[in-house]
C-alpha positions as CSV (number, residue, x, y, z in Angstrom):
1,X,118.2,79.0,-18.3
2,X,119.5,81.3,-20.9
3,X,117.8,84.3,-22.5
4,X,116.6,82.3,-25.5
5,X,114.6,80.0,-23.3
6,X,113.2,82.9,-21.3
7,X,112.0,84.6,-24.4
8,X,110.6,81.3,-25.7
9,X,108.7,80.6,-22.5
10,X,107.3,84.2,-22.5
11,X,106.2,83.9,-26.1
12,X,104.5,80.6,-25.4
13,X,102.6,81.9,-22.4
14,X,101.6,85.0,-24.4
15,X,100.3,82.8,-27.2
16,X,98.4,80.6,-24.8
17,X,96.7,83.6,-23.2
18,X,95.9,85.2,-26.6
19,X,94.5,81.9,-27.9
20,X,92.2,81.4,-24.9
21,X,90.9,84.9,-25.0
22,X,90.3,84.8,-28.8
23,X,88.5,81.4,-28.4
24,X,86.3,82.9,-25.7
25,X,85.7,86.0,-27.7
26,X,84.7,84.0,-30.8
27,X,82.1,82.2,-28.8
28,X,80.7,85.1,-26.9
29,X,80.8,88.0,-29.3
30,X,77.6,89.2,-31.0
31,X,79.1,91.1,-33.9
32,X,80.1,89.1,-37.0
33,X,83.2,91.3,-37.5
34,X,84.5,90.7,-34.0
35,X,83.9,86.9,-34.4
36,X,85.8,86.9,-37.7
37,X,88.8,88.8,-36.2
38,X,88.8,86.5,-33.2
39,X,88.9,83.4,-35.4
40,X,91.8,84.8,-37.4
41,X,93.7,85.5,-34.1
42,X,92.9,82.0,-32.9
43,X,94.4,80.4,-36.0
44,X,97.5,82.6,-35.7
45,X,97.9,81.6,-32.1
46,X,97.5,78.0,-33.0
47,X,100.3,78.2,-35.6
48,X,102.5,80.1,-33.1
49,X,101.8,77.6,-30.3
50,X,102.8,74.8,-32.7
51,X,106.1,76.4,-33.5
52,X,106.7,77.4,-29.9
53,X,106.0,73.8,-28.7
54,X,108.4,72.4,-31.3
55,X,111.1,74.9,-30.2
56,X,110.6,74.0,-26.6
57,X,110.8,70.4,-27.4
58,X,114.1,71.0,-29.3
59,X,115.4,72.6,-26.1
60,X,114.4,69.5,-24.2
61,X,112.0,71.5,-22.0
62,X,109.0,70.2,-20.1
63,X,107.2,73.3,-21.2
64,X,106.6,71.7,-24.6
65,X,104.0,69.4,-23.0
66,X,102.1,72.4,-21.6
67,X,102.2,74.2,-24.9
68,X,101.0,71.0,-26.6
69,X,98.1,70.5,-24.2
70,X,97.0,74.1,-24.7
71,X,97.3,73.6,-28.5
72,X,95.0,70.5,-28.2
73,X,92.4,72.4,-26.2
74,X,92.4,75.3,-28.6
75,X,92.0,73.0,-31.5
76,X,89.0,71.5,-29.9
77,X,87.6,74.9,-29.2
78,X,88.2,75.9,-32.8
79,X,86.5,72.8,-34.3
80,X,83.5,72.5,-31.9
81,X,80.4,74.3,-33.0
82,X,78.2,75.3,-30.1
83,X,75.1,77.0,-31.2
84,X,71.6,77.2,-29.8
85,X,68.8,77.7,-32.2
86,X,65.2,78.6,-31.3
87,X,64.1,75.1,-32.4
88,X,66.4,73.4,-30.0
89,X,65.3,75.6,-27.1
90,X,61.6,75.1,-27.9
91,X,62.0,71.3,-28.1
92,X,63.5,71.0,-24.6
């Protein structure tokens, strides 16, 4: 493994962690400003993970599969809307 792959793997792991943290923060934060920043960070991490996955695939690394799986999970987290309104709670 050369230095390029090591840097690429480190960047991929960092983007995965940042993406998961921002997805969780976007769901749990109460402030609209924090949610907006978390969503922007999530989109940036999605773009970075896509590029990192492509570069890992170009190096014929199995790490591309892991980056792609995380990318799919983050895409689901970004598109799912989980909200509980008072009407839904009162109905159940």
